[in-house]
N, CA, C and O atoms as a GROMACS GRO file, in nm:
protein
  308
    1UNK      N    1  -0.790  -0.658   0.970
    1UNK     CA    2  -0.692  -0.609   1.064
    1UNK      C    3  -0.655  -0.464   1.032
    1UNK      O    4  -0.632  -0.383   1.122
    2UNK      N    5  -0.648  -0.432   0.904
    2UNK     CA    6  -0.615  -0.295   0.866
    2UNK      C    7  -0.722  -0.198   0.916
    2UNK      O    8  -0.690  -0.089   0.964
    3UNK      N    9  -0.847  -0.238   0.903
    3UNK     CA   10  -0.955  -0.152   0.951
    3UNK      C   11  -0.946  -0.134   1.103
    3UNK      O   12  -0.967  -0.025   1.155
    4UNK      N   13  -0.914  -0.240   1.173
    4UNK     CA   14  -0.908  -0.237   1.319
    4UNK      C   15  -0.788  -0.156   1.370
    4UNK      O   16  -0.804  -0.074   1.460
    5UNK      N   17  -0.669  -0.178   1.312
    5UNK     CA   18  -0.547  -0.116   1.363
    5UNK      C   19  -0.503   0.008   1.286
    5UNK      O   20  -0.421   0.086   1.336
    6UNK      N   21  -0.556   0.028   1.167
    6UNK     CA   22  -0.524   0.147   1.089
    6UNK      C   23  -0.374   0.165   1.071
    6UNK      O   24  -0.304   0.068   1.040
    7UNK      N   25  -0.324   0.287   1.089
    7UNK     CA   26  -0.181   0.314   1.067
    7UNK      C   27  -0.089   0.239   1.164
    7UNK      O   28   0.032   0.233   1.142
    8UNK      N   29  -0.145   0.183   1.270
    8UNK     CA   30  -0.063   0.111   1.367
    8UNK      C   31  -0.040  -0.035   1.329
    8UNK      O   32   0.032  -0.106   1.399
    9UNK      N   33  -0.099  -0.081   1.220
    9UNK     CA   34  -0.078  -0.219   1.176
    9UNK      C   35   0.066  -0.234   1.128
    9UNK      O   36   0.110  -0.161   1.039
   10UNK      N   37   0.136  -0.327   1.186
   10UNK     CA   38   0.279  -0.345   1.158
   10UNK      C   39   0.306  -0.478   1.087
   10UNK      O   40   0.214  -0.555   1.057
   11UNK      N   41   0.434  -0.502   1.061
   11UNK     CA   42   0.478  -0.629   1.004
   11UNK      C   43   0.434  -0.742   1.094
   11UNK      O   44   0.432  -0.724   1.216
   12UNK      N   45   0.400  -0.853   1.043
   12UNK     CA   46   0.417  -0.897   0.905
   12UNK      C   47   0.298  -0.863   0.815
   12UNK      O   48   0.295  -0.904   0.699
   13UNK      N   49   0.201  -0.790   0.867
   13UNK     CA   50   0.079  -0.764   0.791
   13UNK      C   51   0.089  -0.641   0.700
   13UNK      O   52   0.033  -0.639   0.590
   14UNK      N   53   0.161  -0.540   0.746
   14UNK     CA   54   0.172  -0.415   0.671
   14UNK      C   55   0.309  -0.355   0.694
   14UNK      O   56   0.380  -0.392   0.788
   15UNK      N   57   0.346  -0.263   0.607
   15UNK     CA   58   0.475  -0.197   0.623
   15UNK      C   59   0.468  -0.060   0.557
   15UNK      O   60   0.394  -0.039   0.461
   16UNK      N   61   0.545   0.033   0.610
   16UNK     CA   62   0.557   0.167   0.553
   16UNK      C   63   0.666   0.162   0.447
   16UNK      O   64   0.776   0.114   0.474
   17UNK      N   65   0.636   0.212   0.326
   17UNK     CA   66   0.732   0.205   0.216
   17UNK      C   67   0.805   0.336   0.194
   17UNK      O   68   0.928   0.342   0.205
   18UNK      N   69   0.731   0.442   0.162
   18UNK     CA   70   0.793   0.569   0.127
   18UNK      C   71   0.692   0.680   0.152
   18UNK      O   72   0.589   0.688   0.085
   19UNK      N   73   0.723   0.768   0.248
   19UNK     CA   74   0.629   0.874   0.281
   19UNK      C   75   0.497   0.812   0.327
   19UNK      O   76   0.497   0.727   0.415
   20UNK      N   77   0.387   0.855   0.269
   20UNK     CA   78   0.257   0.801   0.311
   20UNK      C   79   0.222   0.667   0.246
   20UNK      O   80   0.121   0.606   0.281
   21UNK      N   81   0.304   0.620   0.152
   21UNK     CA   82   0.272   0.495   0.081
   21UNK      C   83   0.307   0.376   0.170
   21UNK      O   84   0.418   0.365   0.222
   22UNK      N   85   0.210   0.287   0.184
   22UNK     CA   86   0.224   0.167   0.267
   22UNK      C   87   0.190   0.044   0.185
   22UNK      O   88   0.131   0.054   0.077
   23UNK      N   89   0.226  -0.071   0.238
   23UNK     CA   90   0.190  -0.196   0.171
   23UNK      C   91   0.116  -0.287   0.268
   23UNK      O   92   0.150  -0.297   0.385
   24UNK      N   93   0.014  -0.352   0.216
   24UNK     CA   94  -0.057  -0.457   0.288
   24UNK      C   95  -0.002  -0.586   0.233
   24UNK      O   96   0.001  -0.606   0.111
   25UNK      N   97   0.042  -0.676   0.321
   25UNK     CA   98   0.112  -0.797   0.280
   25UNK      C   99   0.023  -0.919   0.302
   25UNK      O  100  -0.025  -0.944   0.412
   26UNK      N  101   0.000  -0.993   0.193
   26UNK     CA  102  -0.086  -1.110   0.199
   26UNK      C  103  -0.018  -1.227   0.128
   26UNK      O  104   0.037  -1.210   0.019
   27UNK      N  105  -0.023  -1.342   0.190
   27UNK     CA  106   0.027  -1.464   0.126
   27UNK      C  107  -0.095  -1.536   0.066
   27UNK      O  108  -0.192  -1.563   0.136
   28UNK      N  109  -0.089  -1.565  -0.063
   28UNK     CA  110  -0.198  -1.633  -0.132
   28UNK      C  111  -0.137  -1.749  -0.209
   28UNK      O  112  -0.066  -1.730  -0.307
   29UNK      N  113  -0.166  -1.871  -0.162
   29UNK     CA  114  -0.102  -1.990  -0.218
   29UNK      C  115   0.049  -1.972  -0.206
   29UNK      O  116   0.099  -1.952  -0.095
   30UNK      N  117   0.121  -1.977  -0.316
   30UNK     CA  118   0.267  -1.958  -0.311
   30UNK      C  119   0.310  -1.816  -0.343
   30UNK      O  120   0.429  -1.784  -0.343
   31UNK      N  121   0.214  -1.730  -0.370
   31UNK     CA  122   0.245  -1.593  -0.410
   31UNK      C  123   0.240  -1.497  -0.292
   31UNK      O  124   0.158  -1.512  -0.201
   32UNK      N  125   0.328  -1.399  -0.295
   32UNK     CA  126   0.324  -1.288  -0.201
   32UNK      C  127   0.253  -1.173  -0.272
   32UNK      O  128   0.307  -1.116  -0.367
   33UNK      N  129   0.134  -1.141  -0.227
   33UNK     CA  130   0.054  -1.036  -0.290
   33UNK      C  131   0.069  -0.909  -0.207
   33UNK      O  132   0.061  -0.912  -0.084
   34UNK      N  133   0.093  -0.798  -0.276
   34UNK     CA  134   0.106  -0.669  -0.210
   34UNK      C  135   0.002  -0.574  -0.264
   34UNK      O  136  -0.018  -0.563  -0.385
   35UNK      N  137  -0.064  -0.505  -0.173
   35UNK     CA  138  -0.157  -0.398  -0.210
   35UNK      C  139  -0.101  -0.269  -0.151
   35UNK      O  140  -0.076  -0.262  -0.031
   36UNK      N  141  -0.081  -0.169  -0.235
   36UNK     CA  142  -0.028  -0.043  -0.188
   36UNK      C  143  -0.144   0.052  -0.158
   36UNK      O  144  -0.245   0.052  -0.227
   37UNK      N  145  -0.126   0.133  -0.055
   37UNK     CA  146  -0.235   0.220  -0.010
   37UNK      C  147  -0.179   0.340   0.066
   37UNK      O  148  -0.060   0.346   0.096
   38UNK      N  149  -0.268   0.433   0.096
   38UNK     CA  150  -0.234   0.548   0.181
   38UNK      C  151  -0.358   0.586   0.260
   38UNK      O  152  -0.469   0.545   0.227
   39UNK      N  153  -0.338   0.666   0.362
   39UNK     CA  154  -0.449   0.715   0.442
   39UNK      C  155  -0.481   0.858   0.402
   39UNK      O  156  -0.392   0.940   0.381
   40UNK      N  157  -0.610   0.887   0.393
   40UNK     CA  158  -0.660   1.022   0.369
   40UNK      C  159  -0.761   1.048   0.481
   40UNK      O  160  -0.878   1.011   0.470
   41UNK      N  161  -0.716   1.112   0.585
   41UNK     CA  162  -0.795   1.129   0.708
   41UNK      C  163  -0.832   0.992   0.761
   41UNK      O  164  -0.743   0.916   0.799
   42UNK      N  165  -0.960   0.959   0.763
   42UNK     CA  166  -1.002   0.829   0.817
   42UNK      C  167  -1.030   0.727   0.707
   42UNK      O  168  -1.081   0.618   0.734
   43UNK      N  169  -0.997   0.761   0.584
   43UNK     CA  170  -1.022   0.672   0.470
   43UNK      C  171  -0.892   0.603   0.430
   43UNK      O  172  -0.786   0.665   0.428
   44UNK      N  173  -0.901   0.474   0.398
   44UNK     CA  174  -0.788   0.399   0.344
   44UNK      C  175  -0.809   0.391   0.194
   44UNK      O  176  -0.909   0.338   0.148
   45UNK      N  177  -0.713   0.444   0.117
   45UNK     CA  178  -0.724   0.446  -0.029
   45UNK      C  179  -0.622   0.349  -0.086
   45UNK      O  180  -0.501   0.370  -0.074
   46UNK      N  181  -0.671   0.243  -0.149
   46UNK     CA  182  -0.582   0.146  -0.215
   46UNK      C  183  -0.551   0.196  -0.354
   46UNK      O  184  -0.641   0.234  -0.429
   47UNK      N  185  -0.423   0.195  -0.390
   47UNK     CA  186  -0.382   0.241  -0.522
   47UNK      C  187  -0.381   0.127  -0.622
   47UNK      O  188  -0.437   0.139  -0.731
   48UNK      N  189  -0.318   0.018  -0.586
   48UNK     CA  190  -0.310  -0.098  -0.675
   48UNK      C  191  -0.245  -0.215  -0.602
   48UNK      O  192  -0.195  -0.200  -0.491
   49UNK      N  193  -0.248  -0.329  -0.666
   49UNK     CA  194  -0.186  -0.448  -0.610
   49UNK      C  195  -0.102  -0.519  -0.715
   49UNK      O  196  -0.117  -0.495  -0.835
   50UNK      N  197  -0.014  -0.605  -0.668
   50UNK     CA  198   0.072  -0.682  -0.758
   50UNK      C  199   0.126  -0.803  -0.685
   50UNK      O  200   0.119  -0.810  -0.562
   51UNK      N  201   0.178  -0.898  -0.759
   51UNK     CA  202   0.243  -1.015  -0.702
   51UNK      C  203   0.391  -0.984  -0.691
   51UNK      O  204   0.456  -0.953  -0.791
   52UNK      N  205   0.442  -0.992  -0.572
   52UNK     CA  206   0.581  -0.956  -0.546
   52UNK      C  207   0.672  -1.073  -0.587
   52UNK      O  208   0.650  -1.187  -0.548
   53UNK      N  209   0.774  -1.041  -0.667
   53UNK     CA  210   0.864  -1.145  -0.716
   53UNK      C  211   1.009  -1.118  -0.678
   53UNK      O  212   1.097  -1.198  -0.710
   54UNK      N  213   1.036  -1.006  -0.609
   54UNK     CA  214   1.171  -0.972  -0.567
   54UNK      C  215   1.170  -0.947  -0.417
   54UNK      O  216   1.063  -0.938  -0.356
   55UNK      N  217   1.288  -0.936  -0.357
   55UNK     CA  218   1.297  -0.913  -0.213
   55UNK      C  219   1.237  -0.779  -0.172
   55UNK      O  220   1.166  -0.770  -0.072
   56UNK      N  221   1.265  -0.677  -0.248
   56UNK     CA  222   1.212  -0.544  -0.217
   56UNK      C  223   1.096  -0.510  -0.311
   56UNK      O  224   1.087  -0.562  -0.422
   57UNK      N  225   1.009  -0.423  -0.264
   57UNK     CA  226   0.902  -0.373  -0.352
   57UNK      C  227   0.970  -0.290  -0.461
   57UNK      O  228   1.046  -0.199  -0.430
   58UNK      N  229   0.944  -0.321  -0.587
   58UNK     CA  230   1.008  -0.246  -0.696
   58UNK      C  231   0.974  -0.096  -0.688
   58UNK      O  232   0.861  -0.058  -0.659
   59UNK      N  233   1.076  -0.014  -0.713
   59UNK     CA  234   1.059   0.131  -0.709
   59UNK      C  235   0.947   0.177  -0.803
   59UNK      O  236   0.875   0.271  -0.771
   60UNK      N  237   0.933   0.111  -0.918
   60UNK     CA  238   0.828   0.147  -1.012
   60UNK      C  239   0.689   0.132  -0.953
   60UNK      O  240   0.600   0.210  -0.984
   61UNK      N  241   0.670   0.033  -0.867
   61UNK     CA  242   0.539   0.014  -0.802
   61UNK      C  243   0.513   0.126  -0.702
   61UNK      O  244   0.400   0.174  -0.690
   62UNK      N  245   0.616   0.167  -0.630
   62UNK     CA  246   0.602   0.278  -0.534
   62UNK      C  247   0.573   0.408  -0.608
   62UNK      O  248   0.487   0.485  -0.567
   63UNK      N  249   0.644   0.432  -0.718
   63UNK     CA  250   0.620   0.553  -0.797
   63UNK      C  251   0.479   0.553  -0.855
   63UNK      O  252   0.414   0.657  -0.860
   64UNK      N  253   0.433   0.438  -0.899
   64UNK     CA  254   0.296   0.427  -0.951
   64UNK      C  255   0.195   0.465  -0.843
   64UNK      O  256   0.100   0.539  -0.868
   65UNK      N  257   0.216   0.413  -0.722
   65UNK     CA  258   0.127   0.445  -0.610
   65UNK      C  259   0.128   0.595  -0.581
   65UNK      O  260   0.023   0.653  -0.552
   66UNK      N  261   0.245   0.658  -0.588
   66UNK     CA  262   0.254   0.802  -0.564
   66UNK      C  263   0.177   0.882  -0.670
   66UNK      O  264   0.110   0.980  -0.638
   67UNK      N  265   0.187   0.839  -0.795
   67UNK     CA  266   0.112   0.908  -0.902
   67UNK      C  267  -0.038   0.894  -0.880
   67UNK      O  268  -0.113   0.990  -0.896
   68UNK      N  269  -0.081   0.774  -0.844
   68UNK     CA  270  -0.224   0.751  -0.820
   68UNK      C  271  -0.270   0.833  -0.699
   68UNK      O  272  -0.379   0.890  -0.702
   69UNK      N  273  -0.188   0.839  -0.595
   69UNK     CA  274  -0.222   0.917  -0.476
   69UNK      C  275  -0.235   1.066  -0.512
   69UNK      O  276  -0.330   1.131  -0.469
   70UNK      N  277  -0.141   1.118  -0.589
   70UNK     CA  278  -0.147   1.260  -0.628
   70UNK      C  279  -0.273   1.287  -0.709
   70UNK      O  280  -0.338   1.390  -0.688
   71UNK      N  281  -0.308   1.198  -0.799
   71UNK     CA  282  -0.430   1.215  -0.879
   71UNK      C  283  -0.553   1.209  -0.789
   71UNK      O  284  -0.644   1.291  -0.804
   72UNK      N  285  -0.557   1.114  -0.697
   72UNK     CA  286  -0.671   1.101  -0.606
   72UNK      C  287  -0.687   1.229  -0.524
   72UNK      O  288  -0.798   1.280  -0.507
   73UNK      N  289  -0.576   1.279  -0.472
   73UNK     CA  290  -0.584   1.401  -0.390
   73UNK      C  291  -0.629   1.521  -0.470
   73UNK      O  292  -0.706   1.604  -0.420
   74UNK      N  293  -0.584   1.532  -0.595
   74UNK     CA  294  -0.629   1.643  -0.680
   74UNK      C  295  -0.781   1.639  -0.700
   74UNK      O  296  -0.847   1.743  -0.700
   75UNK      N  297  -0.835   1.520  -0.716
   75UNK     CA  298  -0.977   1.506  -0.744
   75UNK      C  299  -1.066   1.506  -0.620
   75UNK      O  300  -1.185   1.532  -0.630
   76UNK      N  301  -1.008   1.476  -0.502
   76UNK     CA  302  -1.092   1.456  -0.385
   76UNK      C  303  -1.068   1.552  -0.269
   76UNK      O  304  -1.145   1.553  -0.174
   77UNK      N  305  -0.964   1.631  -0.274
   77UNK     CA  306  -0.940   1.722  -0.160
   77UNK      C  307  -0.958   1.866  -0.200
   77UNK      O  308  -0.942   1.955  -0.117
   0.00000   0.00000   0.00000
């Protein structure tokens, strides 16, 4: 669905978190799995994933995604 709808994919499948950082939301058994990603032109770059255990995505996970994004952009743009 992410490939098909790209940035237009909305809840409950995806959500915008902070700036360009987005989350892909997947239910796996009893766990809520989140994969954080961003778009770089027509490429979807996944930063990392985790099992969500709180109501909100922890700020540390968003900050981690931002650091990974900055590193990716330094090396690829």
